[in-house]
C-alpha positions, 0 to 999 in steps of 0.5 A: 472486489479488485485484487492486485500485486505490487512488487516493492524492491525498497521494502527491506526490513521490519520497520518498512513492513510496519510503515507499509501496513500503516499506510495501507490501513489509511487508504479508503477502500482497501479491504485487506492486504498481505505483505511478504517481506522476503518476496518484497511483494504486497497483495492488496484487495480493494472494494472496487477497481476505482482505486489506483494502483499507482496512487497506492504505490506512491503512498507506500513509497513515501512511507518507506522512503521518509519513514513516515505515514502519509496523511493523504487518504485515497478515496474510492473515486481516485484514479 
């Protein structure tokens, strides 16, 4: 298992939190996640280290900025 933390400064409200949660649910290989709105932090647990933190951040940012959940699913082999 691979765990990392993302600081997300543009995550400001409950709506952002819901979009982030829905986005993370759509990413293949993400096993668990914790979102702390007050700290603006996300802890992500992945199946392995082949899932790119950069790609996950891109999906999260898109969901916050547009208010929509990206359809793109990130697979275990994406780096």
